C-alpha positions as CSV (number, residue, x, y, z in Angstrom):
1,M,30.9,24.2,-36.2
2,D,32.7,20.8,-35.4
3,A,30.8,18.0,-33.5
4,A,31.8,16.6,-30.5
5,P,34.1,13.6,-30.4
6,G,31.9,10.3,-30.4
7,A,29.1,12.5,-30.9
8,G,26.8,11.8,-33.7
9,P,25.7,13.7,-36.8
10,V,24.3,17.2,-35.8
11,T,20.9,18.1,-37.6
12,M,19.8,21.6,-38.2
13,G,16.1,22.4,-37.5
14,R,13.6,25.3,-36.8
15,R,13.2,26.0,-33.2
16,T,9.9,25.9,-31.4
17,G,8.8,28.4,-28.8
18,N,10.7,26.8,-25.9
19,G,14.1,26.8,-27.9
20,M,13.4,23.1,-28.7
21,S,13.8,22.0,-32.4
22,L,10.8,20.2,-34.2
23,Q,13.4,17.4,-35.1
24,A,14.2,17.2,-31.2
25,E,10.6,17.1,-30.4
26,S,9.7,14.5,-32.7
27,A,12.8,12.2,-31.8
28,L,11.8,12.9,-28.0
29,T,8.0,11.4,-28.9
30,A,9.3,8.7,-30.8
31,E,11.7,7.9,-28.1
32,R,9.0,8.0,-25.8
33,L,7.1,5.4,-27.6
34,R,10.2,3.3,-28.4
35,F,10.8,3.0,-24.6
36,E,7.1,2.0,-23.7
37,Q,7.2,-0.6,-26.1
38,E,10.7,-1.7,-24.7
39,Q,8.9,-1.4,-21.3
40,S,6.1,-3.8,-22.4
41,Y,8.3,-6.2,-24.2
42,Y,10.8,-6.4,-21.3
43,N,8.1,-6.8,-18.8
44,E,6.6,-9.8,-20.6
45,L,9.7,-11.6,-21.8
46,Y,12.2,-11.0,-18.9
47,L,10.8,-9.8,-15.6
48,L,10.6,-13.6,-14.0
49,A,14.1,-14.6,-16.0
50,P,16.5,-17.0,-13.9
51,V,19.4,-14.5,-14.9
52,G,20.0,-10.8,-14.3
53,Y,18.9,-8.6,-17.1
54,F,19.4,-4.9,-17.3
55,L,18.9,-2.1,-19.8
56,V,22.0,0.4,-19.5
57,A,21.9,3.8,-21.0
58,F,25.5,5.6,-22.2
59,D,26.0,7.0,-19.1
60,S,25.8,3.7,-17.3
61,A,22.3,4.6,-15.4
62,I,20.4,1.5,-15.1
63,L,17.2,2.0,-17.2
64,Q,15.5,-1.1,-16.4
65,T,15.8,-4.4,-14.3
66,N,14.4,-7.5,-14.0
67,L,13.7,-9.0,-10.4
68,V,16.8,-11.5,-10.6
69,G,19.0,-8.2,-11.3
70,A,17.7,-6.1,-8.5
71,D,18.3,-8.9,-6.0
72,M,21.9,-9.6,-7.3
73,L,22.8,-5.8,-7.2
74,G,20.7,-5.3,-3.8
75,I,18.6,-2.4,-5.2
76,V,14.9,-1.6,-5.2
77,R,14.0,-2.4,-8.8
78,D,11.5,0.7,-9.0
79,D,14.5,3.1,-8.2
80,S,16.9,1.4,-10.4
81,L,17.5,4.8,-12.5
82,R,19.3,6.2,-9.3
83,H,22.0,3.6,-9.8
84,H,24.8,3.2,-12.3
85,F,25.8,-0.3,-13.6
86,R,29.5,0.7,-13.7
87,S,29.5,1.6,-10.1
88,F,29.0,-2.0,-9.4
89,I,32.0,-3.1,-11.1
90,R,34.8,-3.9,-8.7
91,T,37.6,-1.3,-9.2
92,S,40.2,-3.7,-10.6
93,F,38.0,-4.7,-13.4
94,L,37.1,-1.6,-14.5
95,P,39.3,-1.2,-17.5
96,D,38.0,-4.6,-19.0
97,Y,34.2,-3.4,-18.6
98,D,35.0,-0.3,-20.0
99,R,36.2,-2.0,-22.9
100,F,33.5,-4.3,-23.0
101,I,30.7,-2.2,-23.0
102,S,32.3,0.3,-25.6
103,N,32.6,-3.0,-28.0
104,A,29.0,-3.8,-27.2
105,F,27.4,-0.3,-28.1
106,N,29.5,-0.3,-31.3
107,C,28.9,-3.8,-32.8
108,V,25.7,-5.7,-33.5
109,E,27.2,-8.9,-32.3
110,Q,26.9,-10.1,-28.7
111,K,29.8,-9.6,-26.4
112,Q,30.9,-11.2,-23.5
113,C,33.2,-10.7,-20.5
114,R,34.0,-12.2,-17.3
115,L,35.0,-10.2,-14.1
116,Q,33.7,-9.4,-10.7
117,M,30.9,-7.2,-9.1
118,Q,30.0,-6.2,-5.6
119,R,26.4,-5.6,-4.4
120,A,25.4,-2.4,-3.0
121,S,26.4,-3.9,0.5
122,G,30.1,-4.7,-0.6
123,E,29.7,-8.4,-1.2
124,S,31.4,-9.4,-4.4
125,F,30.7,-12.3,-6.6
126,Y,31.8,-13.4,-10.2
127,V,29.9,-13.1,-13.1
128,T,29.6,-13.5,-16.8
129,L,28.4,-10.4,-18.9
130,L,26.7,-10.8,-22.1
131,A,25.8,-7.3,-23.7
132,S,24.6,-6.0,-27.1
133,A,23.0,-2.8,-28.3
134,D,19.3,-2.6,-28.2
135,G,18.8,-1.5,-31.8
136,S,18.5,2.4,-31.6
137,G,22.0,2.7,-30.5
138,Q,20.6,4.8,-27.4
139,A,21.0,1.8,-24.6
140,C,22.5,-1.9,-24.4
141,R,21.2,-4.9,-23.0
142,V,23.2,-6.8,-20.2
143,V,22.8,-10.3,-19.0
144,V,24.5,-11.0,-16.0
145,E,24.6,-14.8,-15.1
146,R,26.6,-15.6,-11.8
147,A,29.9,-17.9,-12.2
148,E,28.0,-20.8,-11.2
149,G,26.7,-21.5,-14.4
150,K,23.5,-20.7,-16.2
151,L,22.3,-24.7,-15.7
152,E,22.3,-24.1,-11.9
153,A,20.4,-20.6,-12.3
154,L,17.7,-22.6,-14.1
155,E,17.5,-25.6,-11.7
156,R,17.0,-23.0,-8.8
157,S,14.4,-20.9,-11.0
158,E,12.5,-24.3,-11.9
159,E,12.3,-25.5,-8.4
160,R,11.1,-22.2,-7.6
161,F,8.4,-22.5,-10.5
162,R,7.4,-25.8,-9.6
163,R,6.9,-24.8,-5.5
164,I,4.6,-22.2,-6.8
165,V,2.7,-24.2,-9.0
166,H,2.2,-27.2,-6.8
167,S,1.2,-24.9,-3.7
168,A,-1.0,-22.3,-5.8
169,E,-4.5,-22.1,-4.6
170,E,-5.7,-21.6,-7.9
171,G,-6.2,-24.0,-10.5
172,I,-3.3,-23.5,-13.5
173,W,-4.5,-24.7,-16.8
174,E,-2.4,-24.7,-20.0
175,I,-3.5,-25.7,-23.4
176,D,-1.9,-26.0,-26.8
177,A,-3.0,-24.6,-30.0
178,A,-5.4,-27.4,-30.8
179,S,-6.8,-26.7,-27.3
180,C,-5.9,-29.8,-25.8
181,T,-4.4,-30.1,-22.2
182,S,-0.4,-29.5,-22.3
183,F,-0.5,-28.8,-18.5
184,V,-2.6,-28.8,-15.4
185,N,-1.5,-28.2,-11.4
186,P,-2.7,-30.7,-8.8
187,R,-5.3,-28.0,-7.7
188,M,-6.6,-27.6,-11.1
189,A,-6.8,-31.8,-11.3
190,D,-8.5,-31.8,-7.8
191,M,-11.1,-29.3,-8.5
192,L,-12.6,-31.4,-11.4
193,G,-11.9,-34.8,-9.5
194,Y,-9.4,-36.0,-12.1
195,R,-5.7,-37.2,-11.6
196,I,-3.2,-35.0,-13.5
197,E,-2.0,-37.7,-16.2
198,D,-6.1,-38.6,-16.6
199,M,-6.3,-34.7,-18.1
200,L,-3.1,-34.5,-20.1
201,G,-3.9,-34.5,-23.6
202,K,-7.6,-33.9,-23.3
203,P,-9.4,-31.6,-25.1
204,L,-10.7,-28.7,-23.0
205,V,-14.0,-29.3,-24.1
206,S,-14.2,-32.8,-22.7
207,F,-14.6,-31.1,-19.4
208,M,-17.5,-29.0,-20.4
209,D,-21.1,-29.1,-20.7
210,G,-23.0,-27.6,-23.7
211,E,-23.1,-24.1,-22.0
212,G,-19.3,-24.0,-21.7
213,R,-18.8,-25.2,-25.1
214,A,-21.0,-22.2,-26.6
215,I,-18.9,-20.0,-24.5
216,L,-15.3,-21.4,-25.5
217,E,-16.1,-21.4,-29.3
218,R,-17.1,-17.8,-29.0
219,N,-13.8,-16.6,-27.5
220,I,-11.1,-19.2,-29.0
221,A,-10.7,-16.7,-32.2
222,R,-10.4,-13.6,-29.7
223,R,-7.7,-15.8,-27.6
224,Q,-5.7,-16.1,-31.1
225,E,-5.6,-12.9,-31.4
226,G,-4.0,-12.1,-28.4
227,V,-6.8,-10.8,-26.4
228,F,-6.7,-11.5,-22.5
229,E,-10.1,-12.9,-21.4
230,R,-12.0,-13.3,-18.0
231,H,-15.1,-15.4,-18.2
232,E,-17.2,-17.8,-16.1
233,F,-17.1,-21.2,-17.3
234,K,-19.2,-24.3,-16.2
235,F,-17.1,-27.5,-16.2
236,Q,-18.5,-31.1,-15.4
237,H,-16.9,-32.7,-12.3
238,R,-15.9,-36.2,-12.9
239,D,-18.8,-37.1,-10.7
240,G,-21.2,-35.2,-12.8
241,R,-21.6,-32.3,-10.8
242,A,-21.5,-29.0,-11.9
243,V,-18.1,-26.7,-11.0
244,Y,-18.6,-23.1,-11.8
245,T,-15.2,-21.2,-12.5
246,T,-13.6,-18.2,-13.5
247,M,-10.6,-18.1,-16.4
248,A,-8.4,-15.5,-16.9
249,T,-6.8,-16.7,-20.0
250,N,-3.5,-15.4,-21.7
251,P,-2.5,-16.4,-25.2
252,I,1.1,-17.8,-25.6
253,F,3.0,-17.0,-28.9
254,D,6.4,-18.4,-29.6
255,G,9.2,-16.1,-31.2
256,T,8.0,-15.7,-34.8
257,G,4.7,-14.6,-33.4
258,R,2.5,-17.6,-34.0
259,Y,0.0,-18.8,-31.4
260,V,0.8,-21.9,-29.7
261,G,-1.9,-22.2,-27.1
262,A,-2.9,-20.4,-23.6
263,L,-2.5,-20.2,-20.1
264,A,-5.3,-19.9,-17.8
265,L,-5.7,-19.1,-14.0
266,V,-8.8,-20.9,-12.9
267,S,-10.8,-20.1,-9.7
268,D,-13.7,-22.2,-8.5
269,I,-16.3,-20.2,-7.6
270,T,-19.0,-23.1,-7.3
271,E,-19.9,-22.3,-3.5
272,H,-20.4,-18.4,-4.5
273,K,-22.4,-19.1,-7.7
274,Q,-24.8,-21.5,-5.7
275,S,-25.2,-19.1,-2.7
276,K,-26.3,-16.4,-5.3
277,E,-28.4,-18.8,-7.2
278,L,-30.1,-19.5,-3.8
279,I,-30.5,-16.0,-2.9
280,W,-32.2,-15.2,-6.1
281,Q,-34.2,-18.3,-5.9
282,Q,-35.7,-17.2,-2.3
283,A,-36.3,-13.8,-3.3
284,N,-38.3,-14.8,-6.3
285,Y,-39.7,-18.3,-5.9
286,D,-41.9,-20.0,-3.2
287,A,-40.1,-22.5,-1.3
288,L,-43.2,-24.6,-0.6
289,T,-44.6,-24.9,-3.9
290,K,-41.7,-23.8,-6.2
291,L,-43.9,-21.6,-7.7
292,P,-42.9,-17.7,-8.4
293,N,-43.7,-15.5,-5.7
294,R,-45.4,-12.1,-5.3
295,H,-42.0,-10.2,-6.4
296,M,-41.6,-12.3,-9.4
297,F,-45.4,-12.5,-10.1
298,M,-45.2,-8.6,-10.4
299,D,-42.5,-8.8,-12.9
300,R,-43.9,-11.0,-15.1
301,L,-47.3,-8.9,-15.0
302,H,-45.4,-5.9,-15.8
303,N,-43.8,-7.5,-18.8
304,D,-47.0,-9.1,-20.2
305,M,-48.9,-6.3,-20.1
306,R,-46.2,-4.3,-22.3
307,K,-46.5,-7.4,-24.7
308,A,-50.2,-7.0,-24.8
309,D,-49.9,-3.3,-25.5
310,R,-47.5,-4.2,-28.5
311,N,-49.2,-6.9,-30.1
312,S,-53.2,-5.6,-29.4
313,A,-54.1,-8.6,-27.1
314,F,-55.2,-8.8,-23.9
315,L,-54.5,-11.0,-20.8
316,A,-56.6,-12.2,-18.1
317,L,-55.7,-12.1,-14.4
318,L,-57.0,-14.6,-12.0
319,L,-56.6,-14.5,-8.2
320,I,-57.5,-17.5,-6.7
321,D,-58.2,-17.8,-2.8
322,L,-58.8,-21.4,-1.3
323,D,-62.0,-21.1,0.8
324,H,-61.7,-22.7,4.3
325,F,-58.1,-23.7,4.1
326,R,-57.2,-22.3,7.9
327,H,-59.4,-25.2,9.0
328,V,-57.4,-27.5,7.2
329,N,-54.3,-25.9,9.3
330,D,-56.4,-25.8,12.5
331,R,-57.8,-29.4,12.5
332,H,-54.7,-31.2,10.7
333,G,-51.8,-29.2,11.5
334,H,-49.6,-27.3,9.5
335,L,-47.4,-30.1,7.9
336,M,-50.7,-31.2,6.2
337,G,-52.0,-27.9,5.6
338,D,-48.5,-27.8,3.2
339,M,-49.4,-30.9,1.5
340,V,-52.7,-29.1,0.4
341,L,-51.1,-26.4,-0.8
342,V,-48.5,-28.2,-2.8
343,E,-51.4,-30.4,-4.0
344,A,-53.5,-27.5,-5.2
345,A,-50.4,-26.0,-6.8
346,R,-50.0,-29.0,-9.2
347,R,-54.0,-28.8,-9.8
348,L,-53.8,-25.4,-10.8
349,A,-50.6,-26.0,-13.0
350,S,-52.4,-28.8,-14.8
351,C,-55.1,-26.0,-16.2
352,V,-52.7,-23.4,-17.7
353,R,-50.2,-23.7,-20.7
354,A,-46.4,-23.9,-20.1
355,T,-46.3,-20.0,-21.1
356,D,-49.0,-18.8,-18.4
357,T,-47.6,-17.9,-15.0
358,L,-48.8,-19.6,-12.0
359,A,-47.9,-17.9,-8.8
360,R,-47.9,-18.2,-5.0
361,I,-48.8,-14.7,-3.4
362,G,-50.1,-15.5,0.1
363,S,-50.7,-18.3,2.4
364,D,-53.6,-19.6,0.6
365,E,-53.8,-17.2,-2.3
366,F,-52.4,-17.8,-6.0
367,T,-52.6,-15.9,-9.0
368,V,-52.6,-16.9,-12.6
369,I,-51.5,-14.6,-15.6
370,L,-53.3,-15.9,-19.0
371,S,-51.3,-13.8,-21.6
372,G,-52.1,-13.6,-25.5
373,L,-55.5,-14.6,-25.3
374,D,-57.9,-13.9,-28.1
375,L,-61.2,-15.1,-26.6
376,V,-62.8,-14.5,-23.1
377,G,-64.3,-17.9,-23.4
378,N,-60.9,-19.5,-23.0
379,V,-60.9,-17.6,-19.8
380,D,-64.3,-19.3,-18.7
381,R,-63.0,-22.6,-19.6
382,I,-59.7,-22.6,-17.5
383,A,-61.7,-20.9,-14.5
384,R,-64.1,-23.7,-14.6
385,S,-61.5,-26.5,-14.6
386,M,-59.7,-24.9,-11.7
387,V,-62.8,-24.7,-9.7
388,S,-63.8,-28.4,-10.3
389,L,-60.2,-29.7,-9.7
390,L,-59.9,-27.9,-6.3
391,A,-63.4,-29.2,-5.2
392,L,-62.3,-32.5,-5.3
393,P,-61.3,-34.3,-1.9
394,F,-57.4,-33.7,-1.0
395,D,-55.9,-37.1,0.4
396,L,-54.3,-36.6,3.8
397,H,-52.7,-40.1,4.8
398,G,-56.1,-41.6,4.3
399,E,-58.3,-38.8,5.3
400,K,-60.0,-36.6,3.1
401,S,-60.3,-32.9,3.3
402,F,-62.4,-30.9,0.9
403,L,-61.8,-27.3,0.0
404,S,-63.4,-24.9,-2.6
405,A,-62.0,-21.9,-4.6
406,S,-63.0,-18.4,-5.2
407,I,-61.9,-16.9,-8.3
408,G,-61.6,-13.2,-9.1
409,I,-61.2,-12.5,-12.7
410,A,-59.9,-9.1,-14.3
411,L,-59.0,-8.2,-17.9
412,Y,-56.1,-6.0,-19.2
413,P,-56.8,-3.9,-21.0
414,P,-60.6,-3.5,-20.7
415,D,-61.0,-3.6,-16.9
416,A,-58.0,-1.6,-15.9
417,G,-55.3,0.7,-17.2
418,G,-52.1,-0.2,-14.7
419,I,-50.8,-2.8,-12.9
420,N,-51.9,-1.9,-9.6
421,E,-55.1,-1.5,-10.9
422,L,-55.8,-4.6,-12.3
423,V,-54.6,-6.7,-9.4
424,E,-56.9,-4.3,-7.3
425,R,-60.2,-5.5,-9.4
426,A,-59.1,-9.0,-9.6
427,G,-59.3,-9.0,-5.8
428,S,-62.7,-7.3,-5.9
429,A,-64.0,-9.8,-8.3
430,M,-62.5,-12.7,-5.9
431,H,-64.2,-11.1,-2.9
432,A,-67.5,-11.0,-4.8
433,A,-67.0,-14.7,-5.8
434,K,-66.9,-15.4,-2.1
435,A,-69.7,-13.3,-1.2
436,G,-71.8,-15.6,-3.7
437,G,-71.4,-18.6,-1.6
438,S,-67.5,-19.3,-2.9
439,N,-66.9,-22.6,-5.2
440,R,-67.2,-20.2,-8.3
441,F,-65.4,-17.5,-10.6
442,S,-66.4,-14.2,-11.0
443,Y,-65.5,-11.2,-13.0
444,Y,-64.7,-7.9,-12.4
445,T,-67.7,-5.4,-13.1
446,P,-68.1,-1.7,-12.8
447,E,-70.8,-2.6,-10.0
448,L,-68.0,-4.3,-8.0
449,Q,-66.0,-1.1,-8.1
450,E,-68.9,0.9,-6.9
451,A,-69.5,-1.5,-4.0
452,A,-65.7,-1.1,-3.2
453,Q,-65.8,2.5,-3.2
454,A,-68.7,2.4,-0.8
455,R,-66.6,0.2,1.4
456,Q,-63.8,2.6,1.6
457,T,-66.3,5.4,2.3
458,I,-67.6,3.3,5.3
459,A,-63.9,2.6,6.5
460,A,-63.5,6.4,6.5
461,D,-66.6,7.1,8.1
462,L,-65.7,4.7,10.8
463,R,-62.8,6.8,12.3
464,Q,-65.1,9.5,12.8
465,A,-67.9,7.5,14.3
466,I,-66.5,6.8,17.6
467,S,-65.4,10.5,18.3
468,A,-68.8,11.7,17.1
469,Q,-70.5,9.4,19.3
470,Q,-72.6,7.7,16.5
471,F,-72.6,4.2,17.8
472,E,-75.5,3.1,20.1
473,I,-76.5,-0.4,21.8
474,L,-79.8,-2.1,21.6
475,Y,-80.9,-5.1,24.2
476,Q,-82.8,-8.0,23.2
477,P,-84.4,-9.5,26.1
478,I,-83.2,-13.2,27.0
479,V,-86.3,-14.7,28.5
480,S,-86.2,-17.7,31.0
481,L,-88.6,-20.5,29.6
482,Q,-89.1,-21.9,32.9
483,T,-90.2,-18.6,34.6
484,G,-90.9,-16.0,31.9
485,A,-88.6,-14.0,34.0
486,V,-86.1,-11.4,31.9
487,H,-82.3,-11.7,33.8
488,K,-80.5,-11.4,30.6
489,A,-79.7,-9.2,27.5
490,E,-77.6,-9.3,24.5
491,A,-76.1,-6.2,23.5
492,L,-76.3,-5.5,19.9
493,L,-74.1,-2.9,18.1
494,R,-75.9,-0.2,15.8
495,W,-74.3,2.8,13.9
496,R,-76.3,5.7,13.4
497,H,-74.7,7.0,10.2
498,P,-75.5,10.6,9.3
499,T,-76.4,10.0,5.7
500,R,-77.2,6.1,5.7
501,G,-79.7,5.8,8.9
502,L,-79.3,3.1,11.5
503,L,-76.6,0.2,10.2
504,G,-76.6,-3.2,11.5
505,P,-73.1,-4.7,12.2
506,A,-73.0,-6.6,9.0
507,E,-72.9,-3.3,7.3
508,F,-69.6,-2.3,9.0
509,I,-68.2,-4.6,11.1
510,P,-66.0,-6.5,8.7
511,F,-64.6,-2.8,7.7
512,A,-64.1,-2.2,11.5
513,E,-62.1,-5.3,11.9
514,S,-60.0,-4.8,8.7
515,N,-58.8,-1.6,9.9
516,G,-58.3,-2.6,13.4
517,L,-61.1,-0.3,14.7
518,I,-63.2,-3.2,16.1
519,V,-60.8,-3.2,19.3
520,E,-61.9,0.5,20.1
521,I,-65.2,0.0,19.3
522,G,-65.3,-3.4,21.3
523,D,-63.8,-1.5,24.5
524,W,-66.7,0.9,24.4
525,V,-69.3,-1.8,23.9
526,F,-67.8,-3.7,26.8
527,K,-67.8,-0.6,29.3
528,E,-71.3,0.5,28.1
529,A,-72.8,-3.1,28.6
530,A,-70.9,-3.0,32.0
531,R,-72.3,0.5,32.7
532,Q,-76.2,-1.1,31.8
533,A,-75.4,-4.3,33.7
534,Q,-74.6,-2.2,37.1
535,R,-77.7,-0.3,36.6
536,W,-80.0,-3.4,36.0
537,Q,-78.7,-5.0,38.8
538,R,-80.0,-2.6,41.0
539,L,-83.2,-2.2,39.3
540,V,-84.2,-5.5,38.3
541,D,-81.9,-8.4,39.7
542,P,-78.8,-8.8,41.4
543,A,-77.7,-11.5,39.1
544,F,-78.5,-9.6,35.7
545,Q,-76.2,-10.7,32.9
546,V,-75.5,-8.8,29.9
547,S,-73.8,-10.7,26.7
548,V,-71.6,-9.1,24.3
549,N,-70.6,-10.6,20.8
550,K,-66.7,-10.7,20.5
551,S,-65.4,-11.0,16.8
552,P,-62.3,-13.5,16.1
553,L,-60.0,-10.7,15.9
554,Q,-61.0,-9.2,19.3
555,F,-60.9,-12.9,20.7
556,R,-57.3,-13.4,19.4
557,R,-56.0,-10.3,21.5
558,D,-53.6,-10.6,24.1
559,A,-55.0,-11.5,27.4
560,R,-53.4,-8.9,29.0
561,L,-55.6,-6.1,27.5
562,Y,-58.7,-7.8,28.9
563,E,-57.1,-7.1,32.4
564,G,-58.6,-3.4,31.8
565,W,-61.8,-4.6,31.5
566,I,-61.8,-6.6,34.9
567,A,-60.5,-3.4,36.1
568,H,-63.2,-1.6,35.2
569,L,-65.9,-4.1,36.3
570,Q,-64.2,-3.6,39.9
571,E,-64.4,-0.1,39.7
572,L,-68.2,-0.5,39.1
573,A,-68.5,-3.0,41.9
574,L,-69.7,-5.7,39.2
575,P,-69.1,-9.3,39.5
576,S,-66.9,-10.8,36.6
577,N,-69.8,-13.2,35.5
578,S,-72.0,-10.1,34.9
579,I,-70.7,-9.9,31.6
580,V,-71.2,-12.9,29.2
581,M,-68.7,-13.0,26.2
582,E,-70.4,-14.6,23.1
583,I,-68.0,-16.0,20.3
584,T,-68.8,-17.7,17.1
585,E,-67.9,-21.6,16.4
586,S,-65.2,-20.4,13.8
587,V,-63.1,-19.1,16.8
588,L,-62.8,-23.0,18.3
589,L,-60.9,-24.0,15.1
590,E,-58.3,-21.2,15.1
591,G,-55.7,-23.2,16.9
592,V,-57.1,-25.6,19.6
593,E,-54.5,-25.3,22.1
594,N,-54.6,-21.3,21.6
595,V,-58.2,-21.3,22.0
596,I,-58.0,-23.7,25.3
597,E,-55.5,-21.2,26.7
598,R,-57.6,-18.0,26.0
599,L,-60.9,-19.7,27.6
600,R,-58.8,-20.8,30.7
601,Q,-57.5,-17.2,31.1
602,Y,-61.6,-16.0,30.4
603,R,-62.3,-18.7,33.2
604,A,-59.5,-17.2,35.7
605,M,-61.1,-13.7,35.2
606,G,-64.5,-15.1,35.9
607,L,-65.8,-14.0,32.7
608,Q,-68.4,-16.2,31.3
609,V,-68.6,-17.6,27.8
610,A,-71.4,-18.4,25.4
611,L,-71.0,-20.4,22.1
612,D,-72.9,-18.3,19.5
613,D,-74.8,-19.6,16.3
614,F,-74.0,-23.2,17.4
615,G,-74.7,-25.7,14.7
616,T,-73.8,-23.7,11.6
617,G,-70.3,-24.3,11.6
618,Y,-67.5,-27.3,12.1
619,A,-67.7,-27.5,15.8
620,S,-69.3,-30.3,17.5
621,L,-70.7,-31.5,20.6
622,S,-67.0,-32.8,21.5
623,H,-65.9,-29.2,21.5
624,L,-68.3,-28.4,24.2
625,R,-66.4,-31.1,26.5
626,R,-63.0,-29.6,25.6
627,F,-63.4,-26.0,25.9
628,D,-64.6,-23.7,28.8
629,I,-67.8,-22.9,27.8
630,D,-71.1,-21.8,29.9
631,F,-73.6,-21.4,27.5
632,V,-74.8,-22.8,24.0
633,K,-76.9,-20.5,21.6
634,I,-78.8,-22.7,19.3
635,D,-78.9,-20.9,15.8
636,Q,-82.1,-19.8,14.3
637,S,-81.7,-21.5,11.2
638,F,-82.6,-24.9,13.3
639,I,-85.6,-23.2,15.6
640,A,-87.3,-21.7,12.3
641,T,-87.6,-25.4,11.2
642,L,-89.0,-27.0,14.7
643,E,-92.5,-27.2,13.2
644,D,-91.5,-29.1,10.1
645,D,-91.5,-32.8,10.1
646,G,-87.6,-32.9,9.7
647,G,-85.1,-33.9,11.9
648,D,-84.3,-30.4,13.3
649,L,-86.3,-31.0,16.6
650,L,-84.4,-34.0,17.4
651,L,-81.1,-32.6,16.7
652,C,-82.2,-29.6,19.3
653,E,-83.5,-32.4,21.9
654,A,-80.0,-33.7,21.4
655,I,-78.3,-30.4,21.6
656,I,-80.1,-29.3,24.9
657,A,-79.6,-32.9,26.5
658,M,-76.0,-33.3,25.7
659,A,-75.3,-29.6,26.9
660,H,-77.2,-30.4,30.4
661,K,-75.2,-33.7,30.9
662,L,-72.0,-31.4,30.3
663,G,-73.4,-29.0,33.0
664,L,-74.2,-26.1,30.1
665,K,-77.1,-23.6,29.6
666,V,-79.0,-23.5,26.3
667,V,-80.5,-20.6,24.8
668,A,-82.6,-20.5,21.3
669,E,-82.2,-17.7,19.2
670,G,-85.0,-16.6,16.9
671,V,-88.2,-18.0,18.6
672,E,-90.7,-16.5,16.4
673,T,-93.8,-18.3,17.1
674,A,-95.9,-19.9,20.3
675,V,-95.4,-23.6,18.5
676,Q,-91.7,-22.8,18.5
677,R,-91.8,-21.7,22.1
678,A,-93.6,-24.6,23.4
679,L,-91.5,-27.2,21.6
680,L,-88.4,-25.7,23.2
681,V,-90.1,-25.7,26.8
682,D,-91.1,-29.6,26.5
683,A,-87.2,-30.3,25.3
684,G,-85.8,-28.4,28.4
685,C,-84.4,-25.7,26.9
686,D,-83.1,-22.9,29.7
687,Y,-83.7,-19.9,28.0
688,A,-84.8,-17.9,24.4
689,Q,-84.8,-14.8,22.6
690,G,-86.4,-13.7,19.6
691,Y,-89.3,-11.6,18.3
692,I,-92.1,-13.4,19.8
693,F,-90.9,-11.7,23.1
694,A,-89.6,-8.4,21.8
695,R,-87.3,-6.8,19.1
696,P,-83.9,-5.2,19.8
697,M,-84.8,-2.0,21.7
698,P,-82.9,1.1,23.3
699,A,-81.9,0.5,27.1
700,A,-84.8,2.8,28.5
701,E,-87.3,0.9,26.6
702,F,-85.9,-2.5,27.9
703,E,-85.6,-1.2,31.4
704,A,-89.2,-0.4,31.6
705,M,-90.1,-3.5,30.3
706,A,-88.0,-5.6,32.6
707,M,-89.2,-3.8,35.6
708,A,-92.8,-4.5,34.9
709,A,-91.9,-8.1,34.3
710,V,-93.0,-8.3,30.9
711,P,-93.2,-10.5,28.9
712,R,-93.9,-13.1,31.5
713,L,-94.5,-16.5,29.6
714,P,-96.9,-19.4,31.0
715,H,-94.9,-22.3,31.9
């Protein structure tokens, strides 16, 4: 069979199942590969060229065009295959075009032709065509240049490029093969605080710190291999501050494929970077002391425990609590309290190695992880140093404040097998140090764990005690030292535990406070005391009063919750002053203004207030003048030594005299001997309570005693 005119030689080959020869299938695959390579080459080289560029098939179909070419013909670039290049030639010039394109397909040399073309809209224009076969013989490259000339087109293109580069929001940075600056746009120069001319010719590394240089050295080789890179770099601004950027870098090659430099698009991410670092800092570090916070501490503890497992070593966890820190805040204010915390952190840091972790995990709680230890004796030395340093006075702008520290120590792995257990046991040891008098350190022991389990059992039992009516109240007489009459009583709470017997308040009140049950228990005590006051005002004395102890937690309750108590008294037809609220000295130091406001609210409700255990804490006689107090109760520790030759008698006499001048009544606690009673009578004390008169007793027994006017004392 003869070949068609103009066709290439016919190659016979075996057919595939769909009728296509293997040679044809192979040719399509090769053609696809060639087309994709051509597409890639075209996009890189000609897409932004200032002249029209077309890849034209045998049948005149436009296989590809660049941006200028599509605009020149008025077509959509992505739809170029729908158009034929020949259809855009003016009819009178078609013979010239046909000869021109035929010569171009059949000659390796570039051909030139001047003719007139027209846009899709019909507008005509003169052009110069340059064409040559693409190398495969399957298509022809056609360059279209308007008659105005290449120089004018280049000038327009350069102007457009200049506008783009100078108005770009991103920095543009070109370097040569030696990594020296060959071009920067204004935004890039402004980003680093330089003039453009100051940057030209300078090595890229001269604008980087050590970290940036290391990253650059790692990536120079990859750039020269033609690899597109996007990295974060840290540059140095002219004023020395850090400028964080992302750089998208493209290598530049000449016509022979030799690397001649790179072009980078640079974005300033300094603000974003600093924002991320701030968020991370806030999530992991304490803002006041700059120490790791609880989150970072737990992460480091987890890692150090894993290292201890790998190295067959042990670590020590120290939990440090600043004793009486609340008093610093209440007396000197939070600003001074912050100064103390910062100084405490500095002192603790001086006791540990740089490899150890010191963290602040609470208001006045710190923790230290001592890792990689061989001897427990090292822990002793560090803990002793901490206790000694924290016991030194803190200078608060000329005024000295004294604190101490209670430190609990737990060892891993001897004391615990997991992270939560280790933290819990260090906490148990810290509480043991506090219970031992503070200003000391204590190691975790199995006995501490047993005590902790007992506390947990009590806390669970407390939840059932109210509903099971296991609480009861004993009453201790408060006797008039002038008349010997009993017109007052203190209500003392007891818990008749089903297995442990009768428990005093010290054995369960702390647990009731920690789990919030103290509020419900306190409400029950108040109502029970009010019921007894109502009965004894009817049977014993119309002005009979019952004193009820209030814990600091109850005292801090919202005053609106006390309105229910007043309503209860009104239901019983009791005057508000039938109940005396007893508070401890420590309450007065928990925010002076708040205390004054709460006591004012008590006064407005008609409730009276007694200051219990006076003389054992930080309260002074000046507090009695500032606060709305009705009674002062001298602590029994002073009464116990009245018979000695010490100064406690003088102190008691001074307290009584000052209280009377302020219009307050005085109650002496813990009176056990006739001599103590006589000394108090001589000092002018108003009331007393203690074993010399009666022990705390059930309500029925108290009632019988009071009605019989027993005990009545000589006076």
